[in-house]
N, C-alpha and C positions, 0 to 999 in steps of 0.2 A: 732568221734567215727565211728565204721566201725561195721557194720550190717550184719552176714552170713547167707544165707537166701536161702532160698528154695520152692517149693510147699509144699501144706499144711496147716492144720488149726493153727499150733505155730507160726509158720513163722510168717504168714500173720496177727494172735491176735497181735503181737508184733510190725508189721508194722500197724497195724490201731494204737494202743496205741498211737506210734510214733506222728503218723499226725494229733490224738486226743490234743494232747500236742502242734503238731505247733513243734516239732525236727525234723530238717534234718540232716541225718547222709550218710555218703556215704555207697552206700550196692554190693554186694559179692553176684551172685548165684550159685546156687550146684545143678547140673541135680540128680536128687536122684534116678528119673529111670533108668538110665545108672550108677549108684551106685558111683558119681564124690565124696559124700562123704565119702564113705567105704576105702579110699586113708590113708596107713602110714601117709603123709604132714598134711590132717585135721585130723587125729588123735592128733595130738601134741596142735590144738585147743580145741578138744574136745574129751575125750578117750573114751566116749560111741557111737560118733559118731553121732550124732543128730543136728538139727539143731532147731530156731537156736542159732545164739556163737554172743553176742558183744562183739567187742574189743575195750575195750578201748583206751585214748589218750598213757597211759601210757605202754600201749602191757596187761594192763589187761583180760582177757575173762573170761565171764559172759556165765552162761547155764540156761536152762530151762524156759519157757518163764515165768512162775508164778513173778520167780525170777528176769530175766531183767524186768518186768513192776514196778516192788518193788524198783528196782534199781533207774527206770527211776523218778516214782514220789518223794521218797526222795530229788531226786536233782531238778527236775523240778517238785515243785508241784504248779504248776497252770498251766493249769484247774487241778482243784481235779481231780482224777477215783479212789482213792484206800482209803475217808473216811479223813473225816476235826475233829472228834473226837474220841478217843477211844475207845467209844459206835460206832460209822461206823463205824470203820475200822474194828471193831470186826464183825459186821452185814454184810460188803460187805467178808473179807475173810470170814465167815461161809457159804456165799451162792457160790463163788468160789470153796474153797475147797470141800464141796456139791456137783455140776457138775461135778467137776474133777473127784472123787471116782463113783458117781452113773449114768452119764452119758456117762463119756469120754473113763475109762478104759471099759466096757462093749461094748460099741458101735464100740471102734478102735479096738477094738481085736475079734469083731464079724468082722467086716469086711477085718482083716488080712487073717480069716479063709477061708471067702466065696469070696467075688467079687475081695479083694485083696490076693487070695492068691496066683499066680501066682508070681506076684510081692516079694512075703514075706516069704512063705516059703524055698527060697532058702538061705534065708539070716537070717532066726531067725528061734525060733518055732513057733509054731501056732497051735493051739489046732484044733479040728476037726472039720468038715465040718458043723458037725450034733451042735455038741458045738456053736461054731461061729450062728449058728441059737438063737441058743436060749441067746446067749449075744444076741443080737441083740433087739432079742424079750423083755430081762430084761427092756435096753438100753431105747426101743420105751412106756415101762410102767414107767417108771422114764420122761421121757418126757412127759408122759399126766400129769402126776402127778402137775410138772413144768408144765402146763397149766393153773391145777385149781388153782396152790397158785398165779397166773400172775392175772388172773380174766379181766376187763376192765381197769390195768394199765399200762401208759407206758415202766415202768420198773423196772426191778426185784426188785431193792429198792433203797433207798436215793433219790429215785422220780429223779432220774438223773439219765445219761447213764456213769454208773461206767464201771470198770473192773466186774464185776459181767454179765452184759448187756453184753461186749465185748465179752466174753468165749462162752456166750450162744448163738450168733450172730454169732463167725466163727466157732462151731462146728456146725451149722445145715447146714451154708452154703458150710461147709465142706462135710457133706453130700449130699447136690444136688448137688456136683458135682461127684461124686460117687456113683449116681440112687438113690440113698436114697429119700426115701421123707417122713414128716413128718407123723406118724400116725394120724389114726383118732380119732376127738376128740380132737384136736389140734388147733383149730377157735383162739383162742386169742395168739397162738407161733404165727401162721402165720399170724395174724394180726402187732404182736411186730415186726417181723420180716421184712416185707412190708415196715414198716416205718423208721425204723433205715438202708433198702438198698436206702434210699435216704440223709444216710448221709455222707460226701468227702470223708471220710477214707473206706468207703465200696464200692470205688472203685477201692481198691487190688484186690477183687471177680472177675475184671472183666477182668485181664491179663492175658494171656497167660501162662507166668509161672509158 
Protein backbone atom coordinates (compact mmCIF):
# COMPACT_ATOMS: atom_id res chain seq x y z
CA UNK A 1 0.00 0.00 0.00
CA UNK A 2 0.99 3.61 -0.54
CA UNK A 3 -0.31 6.65 1.36
CA UNK A 4 -0.50 9.92 -0.55
CA UNK A 5 -0.21 12.44 2.26
CA UNK A 6 0.35 16.08 3.17
CA UNK A 7 0.04 18.64 5.91
CA UNK A 8 -3.29 18.79 7.70
CA UNK A 9 -5.40 16.89 10.19
CA UNK A 10 -6.89 14.27 7.88
CA UNK A 11 -3.61 12.90 6.47
CA UNK A 12 -2.11 12.88 9.95
CA UNK A 13 -5.19 11.14 11.33
CA UNK A 14 -4.64 8.29 8.87
CA UNK A 15 -0.91 8.24 9.63
CA UNK A 16 -1.64 7.94 13.35
CA UNK A 17 -4.19 5.21 12.66
CA UNK A 18 -1.59 3.26 10.69
CA UNK A 19 0.94 3.57 13.51
CA UNK A 20 -1.63 2.51 16.11
CA UNK A 21 -2.34 -0.54 13.94
CA UNK A 22 1.32 -1.31 13.39
CA UNK A 23 0.93 -1.07 9.60
CA UNK A 24 3.88 0.19 7.55
CA UNK A 25 3.19 1.73 4.15
CA UNK A 26 5.13 3.78 1.64
CA UNK A 27 4.28 7.47 1.96
CA UNK A 28 4.30 10.11 -0.78
CA UNK A 29 4.19 13.71 0.42
CA UNK A 30 2.45 16.55 -1.46
CA UNK A 31 3.07 20.23 -0.82
CA UNK A 32 -0.45 21.62 -0.49
CA UNK A 33 0.86 25.13 0.19
CA UNK A 34 2.15 25.35 -3.36
CA UNK A 35 -0.86 23.44 -4.68
CA UNK A 36 1.00 20.30 -5.72
CA UNK A 37 -2.24 18.35 -5.19
CA UNK A 38 -4.07 20.61 -7.67
CA UNK A 39 -2.37 19.08 -10.70
CA UNK A 40 -4.19 17.21 -13.44
CA UNK A 41 -1.99 14.22 -12.64
CA UNK A 42 -3.10 14.07 -9.02
CA UNK A 43 -6.74 14.51 -10.09
CA UNK A 44 -6.43 11.07 -11.67
CA UNK A 45 -5.98 9.69 -8.15
CA UNK A 46 -8.67 11.83 -6.54
CA UNK A 47 -10.98 13.99 -8.62
CA UNK A 48 -11.59 16.21 -5.55
CA UNK A 49 -7.80 16.74 -5.30
CA UNK A 50 -7.87 16.28 -1.52
CA UNK A 51 -5.61 14.23 0.71
CA UNK A 52 -5.08 11.60 2.00
CA UNK A 53 -5.42 8.93 -0.66
CA UNK A 54 -4.61 5.30 0.08
CA UNK A 55 -3.37 3.41 -2.97
CA UNK A 56 -3.81 -0.34 -2.64
CA UNK A 57 -1.47 -2.95 -4.08
CA UNK A 58 -3.86 -3.62 -6.97
CA UNK A 59 -3.96 0.08 -7.88
CA UNK A 60 -7.33 0.79 -6.28
CA UNK A 61 -7.59 4.22 -4.69
CA UNK A 62 -9.41 5.04 -1.45
CA UNK A 63 -10.20 8.59 -0.35
CA UNK A 64 -11.66 10.27 2.75
CA UNK A 65 -9.89 9.68 6.05
CA UNK A 66 -12.73 7.92 7.87
CA UNK A 67 -13.38 5.56 4.95
CA UNK A 68 -9.66 4.76 4.78
CA UNK A 69 -9.60 3.99 8.50
CA UNK A 70 -12.67 1.77 8.12
CA UNK A 71 -10.89 -0.18 5.38
CA UNK A 72 -7.74 -0.56 7.47
CA UNK A 73 -9.81 -1.73 10.44
CA UNK A 74 -11.50 -4.42 8.35
CA UNK A 75 -8.26 -5.66 6.82
CA UNK A 76 -6.20 -5.34 10.04
CA UNK A 77 -8.70 -5.86 12.89
CA UNK A 78 -6.11 -5.94 15.70
CA UNK A 79 -5.67 -3.79 17.71
CA UNK A 80 -9.30 -2.79 17.50
CA UNK A 81 -10.05 0.90 16.85
CA UNK A 82 -13.69 0.96 15.69
CA UNK A 83 -15.47 -1.50 17.94
CA UNK A 84 -15.60 -5.20 18.75
CA UNK A 85 -19.40 -5.55 18.70
CA UNK A 86 -22.27 -3.99 16.75
CA UNK A 87 -23.14 -1.86 19.79
CA UNK A 88 -19.58 -0.64 20.28
CA UNK A 89 -19.10 0.09 16.58
CA UNK A 90 -22.32 2.10 16.57
CA UNK A 91 -21.19 4.10 19.62
CA UNK A 92 -17.76 4.90 18.16
CA UNK A 93 -19.20 5.81 14.76
CA UNK A 94 -21.79 8.01 16.47
CA UNK A 95 -19.07 10.08 18.11
CA UNK A 96 -17.00 10.27 14.93
CA UNK A 97 -20.00 11.49 12.93
CA UNK A 98 -21.00 13.98 15.63
CA UNK A 99 -17.47 15.37 15.78
CA UNK A 100 -17.23 15.65 11.99
CA UNK A 101 -20.51 17.54 11.74
CA UNK A 102 -20.44 19.70 14.85
CA UNK A 103 -16.74 20.57 15.15
CA UNK A 104 -14.77 19.70 12.01
CA UNK A 105 -17.10 21.49 9.57
CA UNK A 106 -17.45 24.83 11.39
CA UNK A 107 -13.85 24.78 12.64
CA UNK A 108 -12.32 24.23 9.19
CA UNK A 109 -14.71 26.61 7.42
CA UNK A 110 -13.96 29.22 10.06
CA UNK A 111 -10.21 28.83 9.57
CA UNK A 112 -10.46 29.00 5.78
CA UNK A 113 -12.35 32.29 6.03
CA UNK A 114 -10.03 33.90 8.61
CA UNK A 115 -6.42 32.85 9.26
CA UNK A 116 -6.32 30.55 6.24
CA UNK A 117 -8.01 33.00 3.88
CA UNK A 118 -4.89 33.93 1.83
CA UNK A 119 -4.38 30.26 0.96
CA UNK A 120 -7.97 29.12 0.47
CA UNK A 121 -9.77 32.11 -1.08
CA UNK A 122 -8.01 31.75 -4.47
CA UNK A 123 -8.80 28.03 -4.55
CA UNK A 124 -12.34 27.56 -3.31
CA UNK A 125 -15.44 29.45 -2.15
CA UNK A 126 -15.08 30.75 1.42
CA UNK A 127 -17.54 32.60 3.63
CA UNK A 128 -16.93 36.16 4.80
CA UNK A 129 -14.43 36.84 7.56
CA UNK A 130 -17.28 37.76 9.90
CA UNK A 131 -19.05 34.50 9.16
CA UNK A 132 -15.77 32.68 9.63
CA UNK A 133 -15.40 34.13 13.11
CA UNK A 134 -18.97 33.06 13.94
CA UNK A 135 -18.28 29.52 12.69
CA UNK A 136 -15.15 29.33 14.84
CA UNK A 137 -17.14 30.34 17.90
CA UNK A 138 -19.83 27.77 17.05
CA UNK A 139 -17.14 25.10 16.98
CA UNK A 140 -15.71 26.38 20.27
CA UNK A 141 -19.10 25.98 21.93
CA UNK A 142 -19.15 22.35 20.80
CA UNK A 143 -15.62 21.86 22.17
CA UNK A 144 -16.94 23.09 25.53
CA UNK A 145 -19.88 20.68 25.34
CA UNK A 146 -17.54 17.80 24.48
CA UNK A 147 -15.38 18.72 27.47
CA UNK A 148 -18.39 18.27 29.75
CA UNK A 149 -19.19 14.89 28.21
CA UNK A 150 -15.58 13.75 28.63
CA UNK A 151 -15.46 14.64 32.32
CA UNK A 152 -12.65 12.86 34.14
CA UNK A 153 -12.47 9.99 31.65
CA UNK A 154 -9.41 9.40 29.45
CA UNK A 155 -11.31 8.33 26.32
CA UNK A 156 -14.30 9.60 24.36
CA UNK A 157 -15.99 6.21 24.54
CA UNK A 158 -15.31 2.45 24.83
CA UNK A 159 -12.74 2.96 27.64
CA UNK A 160 -9.83 2.81 25.20
CA UNK A 161 -8.21 4.78 22.39
CA UNK A 162 -10.47 4.55 19.35
CA UNK A 163 -11.15 6.46 16.15
CA UNK A 164 -13.38 8.76 18.21
CA UNK A 165 -10.40 9.73 20.38
CA UNK A 166 -8.15 9.99 17.35
CA UNK A 167 -10.29 12.46 15.41
CA UNK A 168 -10.69 14.61 18.53
CA UNK A 169 -6.95 14.59 19.18
CA UNK A 170 -6.02 15.34 15.56
CA UNK A 171 -8.31 18.32 15.10
CA UNK A 172 -7.23 19.85 18.38
CA UNK A 173 -3.61 19.54 17.24
CA UNK A 174 -4.53 20.95 13.84
CA UNK A 175 -5.94 23.97 15.64
CA UNK A 176 -2.75 24.41 17.62
CA UNK A 177 -0.69 24.47 14.40
CA UNK A 178 -2.70 27.42 13.05
CA UNK A 179 -2.80 29.51 16.23
CA UNK A 180 -6.06 28.27 17.72
CA UNK A 181 -6.33 27.50 21.43
CA UNK A 182 -8.74 25.34 23.36
CA UNK A 183 -11.56 27.62 24.51
CA UNK A 184 -11.94 28.50 28.17
CA UNK A 185 -13.65 25.84 30.24
CA UNK A 186 -12.07 22.81 28.54
CA UNK A 187 -9.65 21.57 31.18
CA UNK A 188 -10.79 17.99 30.65
CA UNK A 189 -9.89 18.15 26.97
CA UNK A 190 -6.54 19.76 27.77
CA UNK A 191 -5.76 16.81 30.05
CA UNK A 192 -6.97 14.36 27.39
CA UNK A 193 -4.72 15.92 24.74
CA UNK A 194 -1.69 16.09 27.03
CA UNK A 195 -2.11 12.41 27.90
CA UNK A 196 -2.45 11.22 24.31
CA UNK A 197 0.45 13.41 23.20
CA UNK A 198 2.56 10.73 24.87
CA UNK A 199 1.46 8.11 22.35
CA UNK A 200 4.06 6.92 19.85
CA UNK A 201 1.71 7.79 17.02
CA UNK A 202 1.41 11.40 18.20
CA UNK A 203 4.95 12.06 16.95
CA UNK A 204 3.51 12.68 13.48
CA UNK A 205 2.52 16.11 14.80
CA UNK A 206 6.17 16.93 15.39
CA UNK A 207 7.02 16.49 11.70
CA UNK A 208 7.79 19.65 9.76
CA UNK A 209 5.90 18.47 6.66
